[in-house]
GUGU-874875 format. One record per atom (N, C-alpha, C): residue number from 0; atom name; z, x, y. Coordinates in steps of 0.001 Angstrom, whole numbers. Example, Ala and Ser with C-alpha at 12.3 -4.5 7.8 and 13.67 -1.06 7.14 Angstrom:
+------+------+---------+---------+---------+
! zami ! zaza !      up !    east !   north !
+------+------+---------+---------+---------+
!    0 !    N !    7800 !   13190 !   -5690 !
!    0 !   CA !    7800 !   12300 !   -4500 !
!    0 !    C !    7800 !   13200 !   -3300 !
!    1 !    N !    7080 !   12850 !   -2250 !
!    1 !   CA !    7140 !   13670 !   -1060 !
!    1 !    C !    7870 !   12900 !      30 !
+------+------+---------+---------+---------+
END
This chain:
+------+------+---------+---------+---------+
! zami ! zaza !      up !    east !   north !
+------+------+---------+---------+---------+
!    0 !    N !  -17667 !   11629 !    1560 !
!    0 !   CA !  -17347 !   11077 !     360 !
!    0 !    C !  -16839 !   10972 !    -483 !
!    1 !    N !  -15655 !   11085 !   -1247 !
!    1 !   CA !  -15336 !   11617 !   -1892 !
!    1 !    C !  -15123 !   10317 !   -2938 !
!    2 !    N !  -15357 !   10695 !   -4639 !
!    2 !   CA !  -15429 !    9923 !   -5631 !
!    2 !    C !  -13739 !    9651 !   -6484 !
!    3 !    N !  -13439 !    8747 !   -6855 !
!    3 !   CA !  -13123 !    8652 !   -7440 !
!    3 !    C !  -12720 !    7348 !   -8854 !
!    4 !    N !  -12206 !    7657 !  -10347 !
!    4 !   CA !  -12287 !    7316 !  -11439 !
!    4 !    C !  -11192 !    6208 !  -11440 !
!    5 !    N !  -11897 !    5053 !  -11901 !
!    5 !   CA !  -10952 !    4196 !  -12014 !
!    5 !    C !  -11313 !    3229 !  -13612 !
!    6 !    N !  -10102 !    2509 !  -14002 !
!    6 !   CA !  -10154 !    1485 !  -15657 !
!    6 !    C !   -9346 !     981 !  -15443 !
!    7 !    N !  -10600 !     382 !  -15787 !
!    7 !   CA !  -10167 !   -1765 !  -15231 !
!    7 !    C !   -8916 !   -1988 !  -16721 !
!    8 !    N !   -7321 !   -2701 !  -16816 !
!    8 !   CA !   -6656 !   -3120 !  -17705 !
!    8 !    C !   -7152 !   -4752 !  -18553 !
!    9 !    N !   -7597 !   -4996 !  -19936 !
!    9 !   CA !   -7675 !   -5951 !  -19557 !
!    9 !    C !   -7089 !   -7310 !  -18573 !
!   10 !    N !   -5772 !   -6503 !  -18630 !
!   10 !   CA !   -5695 !   -8711 !  -17357 !
!   10 !    C !   -6778 !   -7850 !  -16134 !
!   11 !    N !   -7094 !   -7457 !  -15801 !
!   11 !   CA !   -7869 !   -7341 !  -14394 !
!   11 !    C !   -9859 !   -7415 !  -14682 !
!   12 !    N !   -9804 !   -7630 !  -16165 !
!   12 !   CA !  -11393 !   -8102 !  -16400 !
!   12 !    C !  -11427 !   -9042 !  -15293 !
!   13 !    N !  -12578 !   -8864 !  -15000 !
!   13 !   CA !  -13409 !  -10104 !  -14154 !
!   13 !    C !  -13423 !  -10608 !  -12962 !
!   14 !    N !  -11931 !   -9782 !  -11979 !
!   14 !   CA !  -11703 !   -9579 !  -10724 !
!   14 !    C !  -12456 !   -8677 !  -10418 !
!   15 !    N !  -12639 !   -9002 !   -8493 !
!   15 !   CA !  -13524 !   -8086 !   -7763 !
!   15 !    C !  -12573 !   -7088 !   -7618 !
!   16 !    N !  -13226 !   -6262 !   -7837 !
!   16 !   CA !  -12561 !   -4603 !   -7647 !
!   16 !    C !  -12302 !   -3484 !   -6055 !
!   17 !    N !  -11140 !   -2808 !   -6219 !
!   17 !   CA !  -11193 !   -2723 !   -4763 !
!   17 !    C !  -12277 !   -2548 !   -3860 !
!   18 !    N !  -13202 !   -3591 !   -3195 !
!   18 !   CA !  -13374 !   -3199 !   -1942 !
!   18 !    C !  -13301 !   -3005 !    -470 !
!   19 !    N !  -14393 !   -1997 !     487 !
!   19 !   CA !  -14133 !   -2158 !    1821 !
!   19 !    C !  -14549 !   -3505 !    2803 !
!   20 !    N !  -14299 !   -3899 !    3735 !
!   20 !   CA !  -15070 !   -5373 !    4385 !
!   20 !    C !  -15673 !   -5359 !    5005 !
!   21 !    N !  -15192 !   -4238 !    5938 !
!   21 !   CA !  -17049 !   -3875 !    6442 !
!   21 !    C !  -16528 !   -2831 !    7034 !
!   22 !    N !  -18088 !   -2263 !    7560 !
!   22 !   CA !  -18922 !   -1007 !    6860 !
!   22 !    C !  -17336 !    -196 !    7903 !
!   23 !    N !  -16497 !    -100 !    8833 !
!   23 !   CA !  -15356 !    1500 !    8961 !
!   23 !    C !  -14764 !     625 !    9265 !
!   24 !    N !  -14272 !     -13 !    7969 !
!   24 !   CA !  -12454 !      22 !    7373 !
!   24 !    C !  -12197 !     617 !    6480 !
!   25 !    N !  -10716 !    1610 !    7026 !
!   25 !   CA !   -9959 !    2432 !    6245 !
!   25 !    C !   -9452 !    1624 !    4507 !
!   26 !    N !   -8885 !     480 !    4543 !
!   26 !   CA !   -8912 !    -203 !    3651 !
!   26 !    C !   -9512 !   -1461 !    2885 !
!   27 !    N !   -9390 !    -409 !    1102 !
!   27 !   CA !  -10025 !   -1192 !     465 !
!   27 !    C !   -9292 !   -2763 !     -53 !
!   28 !    N !   -9468 !   -4209 !     262 !
!   28 !   CA !   -8428 !   -5565 !   -1146 !
!   28 !    C !   -8070 !   -4664 !   -1717 !
!   29 !    N !   -6964 !   -5425 !   -2118 !
!   29 !   CA !   -6513 !   -4863 !   -4468 !
!   29 !    C !   -6157 !   -6319 !   -4246 !
!   30 !    N !   -6187 !   -6871 !   -5428 !
!   30 !   CA !   -6644 !   -8144 !   -5874 !
!   30 !    C !   -5418 !   -8172 !   -6740 !
!   31 !    N !   -4367 !   -9915 !   -7353 !
!   31 !   CA !   -3799 !   -9853 !   -7653 !
!   31 !    C !   -4035 !  -10023 !   -9412 !
!   32 !    N !   -3862 !   -9129 !  -10165 !
!   32 !   CA !   -4412 !   -9518 !  -12072 !
!   32 !    C !   -2694 !  -10155 !  -12715 !
!   33 !    N !   -2659 !  -10715 !  -12293 !
!   33 !   CA !   -2270 !  -12773 !  -12577 !
!   33 !    C !   -3203 !  -13068 !  -13805 !
!   34 !    N !   -2450 !  -13247 !  -15379 !
!   34 !   CA !   -2885 !  -14111 !  -15962 !
!   34 !    C !   -3730 !  -15001 !  -15527 !
!   35 !    N !   -5227 !  -16026 !  -16540 !
!   35 !   CA !   -5357 !  -17082 !  -15559 !
!   35 !    C !   -5280 !  -18785 !  -15690 !
!   36 !    N !   -3909 !  -19671 !  -14328 !
!   36 !   CA !   -3799 !  -20093 !  -14119 !
!   36 !    C !   -2417 !  -19615 !  -13826 !
!   37 !    N !   -2304 !  -18523 !  -14104 !
!   37 !   CA !    -354 !  -18279 !  -14060 !
!   37 !    C !    -448 !  -17870 !  -11892 !
!   38 !    N !     846 !  -18121 !  -11931 !
!   38 !   CA !    1128 !  -17719 !  -10090 !
!   38 !    C !    2727 !  -17207 !  -10157 !
!   39 !    N !    2555 !  -16645 !   -9138 !
!   39 !   CA !    3936 !  -15696 !   -9161 !
!   39 !    C !    3767 !  -17555 !   -7593 !
!   40 !    N !    5212 !  -17437 !   -7751 !
!   40 !   CA !    5962 !  -18140 !   -5977 !
!   40 !    C !    6906 !  -17701 !   -5640 !
!   41 !    N !    7295 !  -17486 !   -4442 !
!   41 !   CA !    8017 !  -15935 !   -4000 !
!   41 !    C !    8839 !  -17038 !   -2664 !
!   42 !    N !   10136 !  -16991 !   -3083 !
!   42 !   CA !   10944 !  -17555 !   -2213 !
!   42 !    C !   10738 !  -17157 !   -1046 !
!   43 !    N !   11755 !  -17727 !      68 !
!   43 !   CA !   11678 !  -16588 !    1091 !
!   43 !    C !   12973 !  -15628 !    1277 !
!   44 !    N !   12427 !  -14193 !    1054 !
!   44 !   CA !   14098 !  -13776 !     600 !
!   44 !    C !   13526 !  -12760 !     243 !
!   45 !    N !   12319 !  -13199 !    -734 !
!   45 !   CA !   12016 !  -12241 !   -2478 !
!   45 !    C !   11349 !  -11498 !   -2153 !
!   46 !    N !   12357 !  -10588 !   -3156 !
!   46 !   CA !   10182 !   -9772 !   -3549 !
!   46 !    C !   10220 !   -9721 !   -4809 !
!   47 !    N !    8461 !   -9140 !   -5468 !
!   47 !   CA !    7749 !   -9493 !   -6492 !
!   47 !    C !    6741 !   -8257 !   -6614 !
!   48 !    N !    6249 !   -7977 !   -7976 !
!   48 !   CA !    5732 !   -6524 !   -7871 !
!   48 !    C !    4294 !   -7432 !   -8840 !
!   49 !    N !    3451 !   -7479 !   -7923 !
!   49 !   CA !    2152 !   -8102 !   -8504 !
!   49 !    C !    1052 !   -6714 !   -9304 !
!   50 !    N !    1116 !   -6770 !  -10623 !
!   50 !   CA !     562 !   -6190 !  -10829 !
!   50 !    C !   -1660 !   -6052 !   -9993 !
!   51 !    N !   -1837 !   -5158 !  -10485 !
!   51 !   CA !   -3685 !   -5104 !   -9825 !
!   51 !    C !   -4882 !   -5129 !  -10630 !
!   52 !    N !   -3944 !   -4962 !  -12235 !
!   52 !   CA !   -4610 !   -4494 !  -13545 !
!   52 !    C !   -5565 !   -2907 !  -13554 !
!   53 !    N !   -5030 !   -2571 !  -12918 !
!   53 !   CA !   -6568 !   -1017 !  -11551 !
!   53 !    C !   -6099 !     191 !  -12044 !
!   54 !    N !   -6650 !     897 !  -12822 !
!   54 !   CA !   -5410 !    2732 !  -12973 !
!   54 !    C !   -6468 !    3747 !  -11807 !
!   55 !    N !   -5834 !    4036 !  -11782 !
!   55 !   CA !   -7105 !    5393 !  -10509 !
!   55 !    C !   -7303 !    6890 !  -10863 !
!   56 !    N !   -7765 !    7756 !  -10942 !
!   56 !   CA !   -7368 !    9606 !  -10778 !
!   56 !    C !   -8698 !    9578 !   -9651 !
!   57 !    N !   -7615 !    9573 !   -8878 !
!   57 !   CA !   -7096 !   10389 !   -7477 !
!   57 !    C !   -7614 !   12522 !   -8070 !
!   58 !    N !   -8370 !   12476 !   -6690 !
!   58 !   CA !   -8753 !   14239 !   -7056 !
!   58 !    C !   -7540 !   14942 !   -6376 !
!   59 !    N !   -7149 !   15871 !   -6576 !
!   59 !   CA !   -5824 !   17451 !   -5944 !
!   59 !    C !   -6252 !   17105 !   -4904 !
!   60 !    N !   -5675 !   17141 !   -3548 !
!   60 !   CA !   -5638 !   17300 !   -2807 !
!   60 !    C !   -5752 !   15439 !   -1631 !
!   61 !    N !   -5207 !   14436 !   -2831 !
!   61 !   CA !   -5762 !   12951 !   -1617 !
!   61 !    C !   -4496 !   12449 !   -2245 !
!   62 !    N !   -3959 !   11605 !   -2157 !
!   62 !   CA !   -3393 !   10250 !   -1967 !
!   62 !    C !   -3776 !    9086 !   -2016 !
!   63 !    N !   -3515 !    7418 !   -2499 !
!   63 !   CA !   -3776 !    6797 !   -1936 !
!   63 !    C !   -2886 !    5782 !   -1663 !
!   64 !    N !   -2292 !    4331 !    -742 !
!   64 !   CA !   -1085 !    4128 !     -85 !
!   64 !    C !   -1735 !    3734 !      16 !
!   65 !    N !    -702 !    2299 !     -79 !
!   65 !   CA !   -1036 !     969 !    -888 !
!   65 !    C !   -1014 !     354 !     550 !
!   66 !    N !   -1174 !    -856 !    1635 !
!   66 !   CA !    -533 !   -1173 !    2651 !
!   66 !    C !    -467 !   -2461 !    2848 !
!   67 !    N !     534 !   -3387 !    4076 !
!   67 !   CA !     -30 !   -4402 !    3815 !
!   67 !    C !   -1076 !   -4732 !    4387 !
!   68 !    N !   -1761 !   -6592 !    5042 !
!   68 !   CA !   -2496 !   -7005 !    5276 !
!   68 !    C !   -2548 !   -7957 !    6139 !
!   69 !    N !   -2989 !   -7740 !    7231 !
!   69 !   CA !   -1941 !   -7666 !    8059 !
!   69 !    C !   -2691 !   -9884 !    9052 !
!   70 !    N !   -3504 !  -10614 !    7403 !
!   70 !   CA !   -3145 !  -11883 !    8001 !
!   70 !    C !   -2492 !  -12368 !    7029 !
!   71 !    N !   -2072 !  -11859 !    5998 !
!   71 !   CA !    -613 !  -12305 !    5433 !
!   71 !    C !     240 !  -11640 !    6427 !
!   72 !    N !    1237 !  -10483 !    6482 !
!   72 !   CA !    2195 !  -10780 !    7539 !
!   72 !    C !    2029 !  -12059 !    8947 !
!   73 !    N !     803 !  -11877 !    9550 !
!   73 !   CA !     353 !  -12510 !   10252 !
!   73 !    C !    1394 !  -13850 !   10676 !
!   74 !    N !     459 !  -14050 !    9538 !
!   74 !   CA !     143 !  -16549 !    8961 !
!   74 !    C !     912 !  -16520 !    7736 !
!   75 !    N !    1635 !  -16252 !    7230 !
!   75 !   CA !    2707 !  -15964 !    6165 !
!   75 !    C !    3660 !  -15211 !    6562 !
!   76 !    N !    5195 !  -14279 !    6478 !
!   76 !   CA !    5854 !  -13751 !    6286 !
!   76 !    C !    5794 !  -12621 !    4937 !
!   77 !    N !    4358 !  -12382 !    4723 !
!   77 !   CA !    4019 !  -11556 !    4300 !
!   77 !    C !    3807 !   -9837 !    3388 !
!   78 !    N !    4408 !   -8983 !    3324 !
!   78 !   CA !    4193 !   -7516 !    3711 !
!   78 !    C !    4371 !   -7491 !    2382 !
!   79 !    N !    4010 !   -5221 !    2413 !
!   79 !   CA !    4330 !   -4338 !    1170 !
!   79 !    C !    5866 !   -4117 !    1757 !
!   80 !    N !    7152 !   -4571 !     369 !
!   80 !   CA !    8505 !   -3655 !     893 !
!   80 !    C !    8466 !   -2226 !     893 !
!   81 !    N !    7690 !   -1559 !     826 !
!   81 !   CA !    8091 !     148 !     412 !
!   81 !    C !    6629 !     309 !     785 !
!   82 !    N !    5870 !     153 !    2149 !
!   82 !   CA !    4999 !     584 !    2834 !
!   82 !    C !    5129 !    1511 !    3721 !
!   83 !    N !    3577 !    3186 !    4013 !
!   83 !   CA !    3053 !    2309 !    2882 !
!   83 !    C !    3381 !    2791 !    1320 !
!   84 !    N !    3302 !    2412 !     239 !
!   84 !   CA !    3952 !    2806 !   -1249 !
!   84 !    C !    2138 !    4162 !   -1305 !
!   85 !    N !    2649 !    4551 !   -1629 !
!   85 !   CA !    2523 !    5835 !   -2295 !
!   85 !    C !    1959 !    6230 !   -3902 !
!   86 !    N !    1310 !    6369 !   -4265 !
!   86 !   CA !     174 !    6820 !   -5762 !
!   86 !    C !     -76 !    8165 !   -5519 !
!   87 !    N !    -243 !    8921 !   -6101 !
!   87 !   CA !     -64 !   10758 !   -6184 !
!   87 !    C !   -1278 !   10697 !   -6946 !
!   88 !    N !   -2072 !   12143 !   -7439 !
!   88 !   CA !   -2782 !   12366 !   -7447 !
!   88 !    C !   -3209 !   12819 !   -9101 !
!   89 !    N !   -1681 !   12776 !   -9560 !
!   89 !   CA !    -918 !   12802 !  -11228 !
!   89 !    C !    -821 !   11701 !  -11433 !
!   90 !    N !   -1192 !   10349 !  -10460 !
!   90 !   CA !     171 !    9208 !  -11635 !
!   90 !    C !   -1214 !    8492 !  -12115 !
!   91 !    N !    -996 !    7793 !  -13527 !
!   91 !   CA !   -2128 !    7627 !  -13960 !
!   91 !    C !   -1954 !    5868 !  -14988 !
!   92 !    N !    -914 !    5888 !  -13988 !
!   92 !   CA !    -689 !    4195 !  -14531 !
!   92 !    C !   -1100 !    3220 !  -13545 !
!   93 !    N !    -919 !    1591 !  -13326 !
!   93 !   CA !   -1976 !    1293 !  -13606 !
!   93 !    C !   -1030 !     690 !  -12142 !
!   94 !    N !   -1862 !     587 !  -10825 !
!   94 !   CA !   -1076 !     674 !   -9332 !
!   94 !    C !    -443 !   -1075 !   -8996 !
!   95 !    N !     384 !   -1198 !   -9052 !
!   95 !   CA !    1561 !   -2239 !   -8527 !
!   95 !    C !    1422 !   -2708 !   -7267 !
!   96 !    N !    1715 !   -3620 !   -6757 !
!   96 !   CA !    2320 !   -3759 !   -5114 !
!   96 !    C !    3387 !   -4863 !   -5025 !
!   97 !    N !    4737 !   -4084 !   -4583 !
!   97 !   CA !    5056 !   -4607 !   -4219 !
!   97 !    C !    5499 !   -5810 !   -2892 !
!   98 !    N !    4778 !   -6866 !   -2944 !
!   98 !   CA !    5049 !   -8091 !   -1946 !
!   98 !    C !    6820 !   -8796 !   -1863 !
!   99 !    N !    7428 !   -8803 !    -724 !
!   99 !   CA !    8522 !   -9714 !    -212 !
!   99 !    C !    7753 !  -10588 !    1300 !
!  100 !    N !    9137 !  -11647 !     381 !
!  100 !   CA !    8135 !  -12848 !    1186 !
!  100 !    C !    9507 !  -12801 !    2740 !
!  101 !    N !    9397 !  -12645 !    3444 !
!  101 !   CA !   10210 !  -12411 !    4713 !
!  101 !    C !    9449 !  -13227 !    5284 !
!  102 !    N !    8812 !  -14998 !    5211 !
!  102 !   CA !    8513 !  -15902 !    5270 !
!  102 !    C !    9615 !  -17067 !    5702 !
!  103 !    N !    9642 !  -17782 !    6205 !
!  103 !   CA !    9994 !  -18950 !    5906 !
!  103 !    C !    9985 !  -20264 !    5092 !
!  104 !    N !    8855 !  -19881 !    4281 !
!  104 !   CA !    8449 !  -20836 !    3260 !
!  104 !    C !    7524 !  -20512 !    1809 !
!  105 !    N !    8225 !  -21238 !    1171 !
!  105 !   CA !    8102 !  -20440 !    -335 !
!  105 !    C !    6129 !  -20176 !    -142 !
!  106 !    N !    6172 !  -18461 !    -989 !
!  106 !   CA !    4357 !  -18151 !    -472 !
!  106 !    C !    3924 !  -17710 !   -2191 !
!  107 !    N !    2622 !  -18497 !   -2318 !
!  107 !   CA !    2027 !  -18511 !   -3342 !
!  107 !    C !     974 !  -17649 !   -4105 !
!  108 !    N !    1615 !  -16538 !   -5335 !
!  108 !   CA !     103 !  -15856 !   -5882 !
!  108 !    C !     189 !  -15694 !   -6632 !
!  109 !    N !   -2067 !  -15848 !   -6845 !
!  109 !   CA !   -2496 !  -16176 !   -7503 !
!  109 !    C !   -3478 !  -15686 !   -8315 !
!  110 !    N !   -3977 !  -15174 !   -9252 !
!  110 !   CA !   -4343 !  -14279 !   -8812 !
!  110 !    C !   -5744 !  -14810 !   -8609 !
!  111 !    N !   -6834 !  -13145 !   -8600 !
!  111 !   CA !   -7785 !  -12595 !   -7990 !
!  111 !    C !   -7462 !  -12502 !   -6110 !
!  112 !    N !   -6180 !  -13173 !   -5447 !
!  112 !   CA !   -5824 !  -13759 !   -4300 !
!  112 !    C !   -5613 !  -11710 !   -3781 !
!  113 !    N !   -6247 !  -11675 !   -2703 !
!  113 !   CA !   -5951 !   -9990 !   -1731 !
!  113 !    C !   -4857 !  -10276 !   -1677 !
!  114 !    N !   -4080 !   -9753 !   -2037 !
!  114 !   CA !   -2006 !   -8958 !   -1754 !
!  114 !    C !   -2206 !   -8035 !    -352 !
!  115 !    N !   -3082 !   -6507 !    -880 !
!  115 !   CA !   -3125 !   -4959 !    -822 !
!  115 !    C !   -4106 !   -4770 !     752 !
!  116 !    N !   -3698 !   -2928 !     646 !
!  116 !   CA !   -4727 !   -2843 !    1613 !
!  116 !    C !   -4878 !   -1336 !     715 !
!  117 !    N !   -5671 !    -670 !    -163 !
!  117 !   CA !   -6121 !     611 !   -1072 !
!  117 !    C !   -6697 !    1429 !     559 !
!  118 !    N !   -5539 !    2493 !     666 !
!  118 !   CA !   -5939 !    4277 !    1775 !
!  118 !    C !   -5678 !    4844 !     630 !
!  119 !    N !   -7311 !    5243 !     860 !
!  119 !   CA !   -7351 !    6922 !       2 !
!  119 !    C !   -6975 !    8030 !    1232 !
!  120 !    N !   -5970 !    8613 !    1613 !
!  120 !   CA !   -5871 !    9721 !    2608 !
!  120 !    C !   -5923 !   11460 !    1852 !
!  121 !    N !   -6338 !   12364 !    2108 !
!  121 !   CA !   -5829 !   14324 !    2249 !
!  121 !    C !   -4606 !   14107 !    2550 !
!  122 !    N !   -3952 !   14832 !    1717 !
!  122 !   CA !   -3044 !   15475 !    1850 !
!  122 !    C !   -2556 !   16812 !    2600 !
!  123 !    N !   -1595 !   17858 !    2186 !
!  123 !   CA !   -1706 !   18991 !    2753 !
!  123 !    C !    -331 !   19190 !    2153 !
!  124 !    N !    -165 !   20418 !    1325 !
!  124 !   CA !    1071 !   21434 !     837 !
!  124 !    C !    2012 !   21547 !    1967 !
!  125 !    N !    2628 !   22073 !    1947 !
!  125 !   CA !    3804 !   22203 !    3038 !
!  125 !    C !    4752 !   23650 !    1977 !
!  126 !    N !    4538 !   24609 !    2499 !
!  126 !   CA !    5712 !   26067 !    2472 !
!  126 !    C !    7120 !   26215 !    3221 !
!  127 !    N !    8457 !   25308 !    3339 !
!  127 !   CA !    9606 !   25291 !    3574 !
!  127 !    C !   10005 !   26578 !    3530 !
!  128 !    N !   10661 !   27180 !    5236 !
!  128 !   CA !   10516 !   28746 !    5897 !
!  128 !    C !   11829 !   28889 !    6269 !
!  129 !    N !   13358 !   28855 !    5893 !
!  129 !   CA !   14581 !   29507 !    6749 !
!  129 !    C !   14350 !   29410 !    8029 !
!  130 !    N !   15070 !   29201 !    8732 !
!  130 !   CA !   15011 !   30040 !    9953 !
!  130 !    C !   16727 !   29550 !   10127 !
!  131 !    N !   17536 !   30158 !   11352 !
!  131 !   CA !   18478 !   30159 !   11813 !
!  131 !    C !   18202 !   29494 !   12643 !
!  132 !    N !   17059 !   29365 !   14081 !
!  132 !   CA !   16364 !   28648 !   15297 !
!  132 !    C !   14729 !   28549 !   15372 !
!  133 !    N !   14913 !   26674 !   15775 !
!  133 !   CA !   13682 !   26681 !   15668 !
!  133 !    C !   13478 !   26985 !   17362 !
!  134 !    N !   11817 !   26858 !   17386 !
!  134 !   CA !   11485 !   26536 !   18574 !
!  134 !    C !   12010 !   26159 !   18880 !
!  135 !    N !   12005 !   25695 !   21007 !
!  135 !   CA !   12989 !   24252 !   21800 !
!  135 !    C !   11002 !   24354 !   22235 !
!  136 !    N !   11191 !   22169 !   22467 !
!  136 !   CA !   10845 !   22134 !   23077 !
!  136 !    C !   11230 !   20411 !   23849 !
!  137 !    N !   10856 !   19920 !   24561 !
!  137 !   CA !   10631 !   19319 !   26265 !
!  137 !    C !   11849 !   17985 !   24444 !
!  138 !    N !   11120 !   17350 !   23992 !
!  138 !   CA !   11610 !   15987 !   23652 !
!  138 !    C !   13327 !   16868 !   22947 !
!  139 !    N !   12987 !   18472 !   21573 !
!  139 !   CA !   14768 !   18514 !   21153 !
!  139 !    C !   15149 !   17742 !   20394 !
!  140 !    N !   16436 !   17323 !   19683 !
!  140 !   CA !   16134 !   16847 !   19525 !
!  140 !    C !   17101 !   14951 !   19017 !
!  141 !    N !   16512 !   14311 !   20607 !
!  141 !   CA !   17014 !   12687 !   20836 !
!  141 !    C !   15239 !   12744 !   19667 !
!  142 !    N !   15627 !   11662 !   19551 !
!  142 !   CA !   14985 !   10678 !   18568 !
!  142 !    C !   15892 !    9462 !   18125 !
!  143 !    N !   14402 !    8216 !   17266 !
!  143 !   CA !   15456 !    7120 !   17327 !
!  143 !    C !   15313 !    5889 !   19189 !
!  144 !    N !   14197 !    6401 !   19607 !
!  144 !   CA !   13953 !    5428 !   20189 !
!  144 !    C !   14515 !    6345 !   21732 !
!  145 !    N !   14587 !    7160 !   21824 !
!  145 !   CA !   14688 !    8447 !   23065 !
!  145 !    C !   13677 !    7987 !   24370 !
!  146 !    N !   13157 !    7998 !   23660 !
!  146 !   CA !   11332 !    8604 !   25037 !
!  146 !    C !   11119 !    6892 !   25728 !
!  147 !    N !   11725 !    5882 !   25147 !
!  147 !   CA !   12614 !    4932 !   26166 !
!  147 !    C !   10777 !    3116 !   25456 !
!  148 !    N !   10968 !    2630 !   25808 !
!  148 !   CA !   10151 !     731 !   25634 !
!  148 !    C !    9420 !     868 !   26117 !
!  149 !    N !    9353 !    1724 !   27395 !
!  149 !   CA !    8574 !     585 !   28838 !
!  149 !    C !    8052 !    1506 !   29456 !
!  150 !    N !    7045 !    1907 !   30005 !
!  150 !   CA !    5938 !    2893 !   31505 !
!  150 !    C !    6805 !    2781 !   31923 !
+------+------+---------+---------+---------+
END
């Protein structure tokens, strides 16, 4: 287990900290840090940047991914637009979640609503090496559905 430093911004005071919902959960729920009594009404087809009131400090070699919550996607058609969103280890700004409403009715975001998941992963840095020809593979350059849709 790694430790991650965090800072709660004033508009996030009193809200639930990101937490794992079960022992083996990969993601921690992020909540909306809207002012008390205010809400964001997302019309079908609209998007909104929702504040979380959180700043984190990831160790070098790690990233945090912002991912959708499956229940919101299935029940309401609401998901994270740039999924997964990436928080780099050197970012020290507030975590924001870009939600989009692909549903057929307005979706209301209120203070404290669980809006996304935060998944922390290790990352490897790579060095690109120029080459005239790459090694061959069975798949080759075939892509975008070339392996088929069924067995």
